[in-house]
C-alpha positions in Angstrom: -112.9 -84.3 8.8 -116.5 -84.1 7.7 -119.9 -82.0 8.6 -122.5 -83.0 10.4 -122.9 -86.3 12.8 -122.9 -89.7 11.4 -124.3 -91.4 14.3 -123.2 -95.1 13.2 -119.8 -94.5 12.4 -118.1 -96.5 14.8 -120.5 -99.7 14.4 -120.3 -99.2 10.7 -116.4 -98.9 10.5 -116.3 -101.8 12.7 -118.5 -104.1 10.5 -116.5 -102.8 7.3 -113.2 -103.9 9.2 -114.5 -107.3 9.8 -116.2 -107.9 6.0 -112.6 -107.1 4.9 -110.2 -108.8 7.3 -108.9 -105.3 8.8 -107.8 -105.0 12.4 -110.9 -104.4 14.5 -111.1 -100.7 15.8 -111.0 -100.0 19.3 -111.8 -97.1 22.0 -108.1 -95.5 21.6 -107.6 -96.5 17.7 -111.0 -94.2 16.5 -112.4 -91.7 18.0 -115.0 -89.2 17.1 -114.5 -85.8 17.9 -117.4 -82.8 17.8 -116.0 -79.4 16.8 -117.8 -76.3 17.9 -119.1 -73.8 15.9 -116.8 -71.6 14.0 -116.1 -67.7 14.1 -113.9 -65.2 12.4 -110.9 -65.0 12.5 -110.8 -67.6 9.7 -110.1 -71.0 11.7 -111.3 -70.2 15.0 -114.2 -71.7 17.2 -116.5 -70.6 19.6 -119.1 -72.3 22.2 -119.4 -75.5 23.5 -118.2 -78.7 21.2 -121.5 -80.4 21.0 -122.7 -83.0 19.2 -123.6 -82.0 15.6 -127.1 -82.8 14.2 -127.4 -85.3 11.5 -127.7 -84.4 7.4 -131.7 -85.3 6.4 -130.0 -86.4 3.2 -127.7 -89.2 4.3 -125.1 -87.6 2.0 -122.5 -86.4 4.7 -123.4 -89.6 6.6 -122.3 -91.9 3.6 -119.4 -88.9 2.8 -118.0 -90.0 6.5 -118.5 -93.7 6.1 -116.5 -93.6 2.7 -113.6 -91.4 4.3 -113.0 -93.5 7.4 -113.2 -96.7 6.2 -110.6 -96.2 3.5 -108.5 -94.1 5.7 -108.6 -97.4 7.7 -108.2 -99.6 5.1 -105.1 -97.7 3.7 -103.3 -97.5 7.3 -105.0 -99.9 9.3 -102.7 -98.8 12.3 -103.0 -95.5 12.6 -104.8 -93.8 15.1 -108.1 -92.1 13.3 -110.0 -89.2 14.5 -113.5 -88.6 12.6 -114.0 -84.6 13.7 -117.6 -83.4 12.7 -118.1 -80.0 12.1 -121.6 -78.4 13.2 -122.7 -77.7 9.5 -121.3 -77.4 6.2 -120.5 -73.4 6.3 -117.0 -72.6 5.7 -116.9 -71.1 9.1 -117.7 -74.6 11.0 -115.6 -76.5 8.3 -112.9 -74.3 9.1 -113.2 -74.6 12.6 -113.2 -78.3 12.6 -109.9 -77.9 10.4 -108.4 -76.3 13.3 -109.7 -79.0 15.9 -108.6 -82.1 13.6 -105.0 -80.2 13.0 -104.5 -80.1 16.6 -105.6 -83.5 17.4 -103.0 -84.9 14.8 -99.9 -82.8 16.0 -100.9 -83.4 19.6 -100.7 -87.3 18.9 -97.5 -86.9 17.0 -98.1 -85.9 13.4 -100.0 -87.1 10.6 -102.6 -86.3 8.0 -106.2 -84.7 7.9 -108.2 -85.6 4.9 -111.0 -83.3 3.6 -113.2 -84.5 0.9 -115.3 -81.5 0.1 -114.6 -78.2 -1.7 -116.4 -75.3 -3.0 -115.3 -73.0 -6.0 -112.2 -70.6 -5.5 -113.1 -67.4 -4.6 -111.2 -63.9 -4.2 -110.4 -64.1 -0.5 -109.4 -67.8 -0.2 -106.1 -66.6 0.4 -107.1 -65.8 4.0 -108.0 -69.5 4.8 -104.4 -70.6 3.6 -102.9 -70.2 7.1 -105.4 -72.8 8.7 -103.2 -75.9 6.4 -100.1 -74.9 8.5 -100.3 -76.8 11.8 -96.6 -77.8 12.2 -96.7 -81.9 12.2 -99.6 -82.0 10.2 -99.9 -82.6 6.2 -103.1 -81.6 4.9 -105.0 -83.4 1.8 -108.1 -82.2 -0.1 -110.2 -83.7 -3.0 -109.7 -81.6 -6.2 -114.0 -82.4 -6.9 -115.7 -84.0 -9.2 -116.3 -81.6 -12.1 -114.2 -79.7 -14.3 -112.4 -76.7 -13.0 -110.5 -75.7 -9.7 -111.8 -75.8 -6.5 -111.2 -74.7 -2.7 -109.2 -76.0 -0.3 -107.6 -78.1 -3.0 -106.0 -74.9 -4.6 -104.1 -73.8 -1.6 -100.5 -74.0 -1.8 -100.7 -75.7 1.7 -102.7 -78.7 0.7 -101.9 -81.7 -1.2 -104.4 -81.5 -3.8 -105.5 -85.2 -5.0 -107.6 -86.0 -8.2 -109.3 -88.9 -9.7 -108.5 -91.9 -12.1 -110.4 -94.8 -13.4 -109.1 -98.3 -12.9 -109.5 -100.9 -15.8 -109.8 -104.5 -15.1 -110.6 -107.6 -17.0 -114.4 -108.3 -17.2 -114.0 -112.2 -16.6 -110.9 -112.5 -14.3 -111.2 -108.9 -12.8 -107.3 -108.6 -13.5 -105.8 -105.4 -13.7 -105.5 -103.7 -17.2 -104.7 -100.2 -16.5 -105.4 -96.9 -15.3 -106.3 -93.7 -17.2 -107.5 -90.4 -15.9 -111.1 -89.9 -14.7 -112.8 -87.4 -17.1 -114.8 -85.8 -14.4 -112.0 -85.3 -12.2 -111.3 -81.3 -10.8 -108.2 -79.6 -11.9 -106.6 -76.7 -13.8 -104.7 -73.3 -12.9 -106.1 -71.3 -10.0 -107.2 -68.0 -10.6 -105.9 -66.8 -7.4 -103.1 -68.4 -5.8 -99.6 -67.8 -7.1 -97.0 -70.6 -8.2 -95.7 -72.1 -5.2 -91.8 -73.4 -4.9 -92.7 -77.1 -5.4 -94.5 -76.7 -8.7 -91.9 -73.8 -10.1 -90.7 -74.2 -13.8 -94.2 -76.7 -14.1 -97.1 -74.4 -14.1 -97.3 -70.4 -13.9 -99.8 -70.4 -11.2 -100.8 -72.7 -8.3 -102.3 -75.6 -10.2 -104.3 -79.0 -9.3 -103.8 -81.8 -8.9 -100.7 -82.7 -7.4 -101.4 -86.5 -7.2 -104.2 -88.8 -8.3 -106.1 -91.9 -7.0 -108.7 -94.2 -8.0 -112.2 -91.9 -8.1 -114.4 -93.1 -11.2 -117.9 -94.3 -9.5 -118.0 -97.1 -12.6 -114.6 -98.8 -10.6 -115.8 -97.3 -7.2 -115.4 -99.1 -3.9 -117.9 -101.0 -1.5 -118.9 -98.5 1.7 -120.7 -99.5 4.5 -123.2 -97.1 5.8 -126.5 -97.8 8.1 -127.9 -94.1 8.4 -131.3 -93.5 7.0 -131.0 -96.5 4.3 -133.0 -96.3 1.0 -136.2 -98.3 0.5 -135.1 -101.6 -0.2 -131.6 -101.7 1.3 -131.2 -103.8 4.4 -130.4 -101.8 7.5 -126.7 -102.2 7.2 -126.4 -100.9 3.3 -123.9 -101.3 0.9 -123.1 -98.6 -1.5 -120.5 -98.0 -4.6 -119.0 -95.0 -4.1 -116.4 -93.1 -6.1 -115.5 -89.3 -6.9 -112.3 -87.7 -5.3 -113.9 -87.9 -1.9 -112.5 -91.2 -2.1 -109.1 -90.4 -3.7 -107.9 -88.0 -0.8 -108.5 -90.2 2.4 -107.0 -93.1 0.5 -103.7 -91.3 -0.7 -103.3 -89.8 3.0 -103.9 -93.5 4.6 -101.3 -94.7 2.1 -98.9 -92.0 2.9 -99.4 -92.5 6.6 -99.1 -96.4 6.3 -95.7 -95.6 4.6 -94.1 -93.8 7.4 -92.9 -91.4 4.8 -95.0 -88.3 5.6 -93.1 -85.0 6.4 -93.4 -82.1 9.3 -95.9 -79.9 7.2 -97.5 -80.1 3.8 -95.1 -77.9 1.9 -92.5 -80.3 2.9 -94.4 -83.4 1.7 -95.3 -81.6 -1.5 -91.3 -81.0 -2.1 -90.8 -84.8 -1.1 -93.8 -85.8 -3.8 -92.4 -83.9 -6.4 -88.7 -85.1 -6.0 -90.3 -88.4 -5.8 -88.3 -90.8 -8.0 -90.8 -91.4 -10.8 -90.9 -95.0 -11.0 -92.5 -95.1 -7.5 -95.5 -93.4 -8.9 -98.0 -94.4 -11.8 -97.6 -91.9 -14.3 -101.0 -91.7 -16.2 -100.8 -90.8 -19.8 -104.1 -91.8 -21.3 -107.2 -89.6 -21.0 -108.4 -86.2 -20.8 -110.4 -84.0 -18.4 -111.4 -80.3 -17.8 -113.6 -77.7 -19.4 -114.6 -79.6 -23.0 -112.2 -82.4 -22.3 -109.6 -79.6 -23.0 -106.9 -81.2 -20.7 -104.8 -84.0 -21.6 -102.9 -86.7 -19.6 -98.7 -86.5 -20.5 -96.1 -87.8 -19.2 -95.0 -85.7 -16.4 -97.2 -83.7 -14.4 -100.5 -82.9 -16.2 -103.9 -80.7 -14.9 -105.9 -84.1 -14.8 -103.5 -86.7 -12.8 -101.0 -84.4 -11.2 -97.4 -86.3 -11.0 -99.2 -89.6 -11.1 -101.3 -92.3 -8.6 -99.9 -94.2 -6.0 -98.0 -97.7 -7.2 -98.3 -99.0 -3.8 -96.4 -98.6 -0.6 -93.5 -100.1 1.2 -94.7 -99.9 4.8 -91.7 -98.6 7.3 -91.8 -99.7 10.9 -92.4 -96.6 13.2 
């Protein structure tokens, strides 16, 4: 779920799918849903669900294209909802989270991915119940700078950090994976340690997992909203950041058909995963002054590791 309206979301996703040989979207497999304005209490909505305005900078539209294209790329058989908040205010965003959770739960369960964040704040615990809709697993980006952010720091959210992929400059063959130096992560100054991290850290700490995020090893994103000078009407961008890693990881979990009945259950499952099913990142550093290092097992830069792939299980 994202803020503002991307008027070309469906046509861009269809063209992206054609370019990369993915199943075409249909009216039932991809839906854009408008969330009303948010109000208190946290996660509540008010007023009609009208189409939001667009973001004049185009930033949110590129974000939306990234989110839906890589969620579809990782989980091509899944039903995909793009829930658009009226603005990027917290009240509007969390109203949209509630709408997204209700849609996913009504469809039989699945994931909600949030590629946005803010710095942590003293009252954030009051928002944590928003991520407890039964049947829904919530994923969030840890951010693209040193330190922790919300909602990734919520114990009810799978926090996804970033890695870098190295490939041979000539052949393009995969060489290795290390942490992305700009990934967010660290100990939360607000949230207590959850059960799934007990014995690992003293307080809730992020990330839980990680996936490719370095813009230097980014991905192709098609977005045709307000293309910059010199770019054709269908503009291809190379995009990275943990905005990529969150929908990517959520899509992998969906396609593997191993998603749990709640985020908490999903995190218990992830932390209990056979280590051979994840890439344990042991190279690189991140954080303030590059003060955190990748180590065997869980660390502040890559959590318990990145996806090695998935075994798609028929539903």
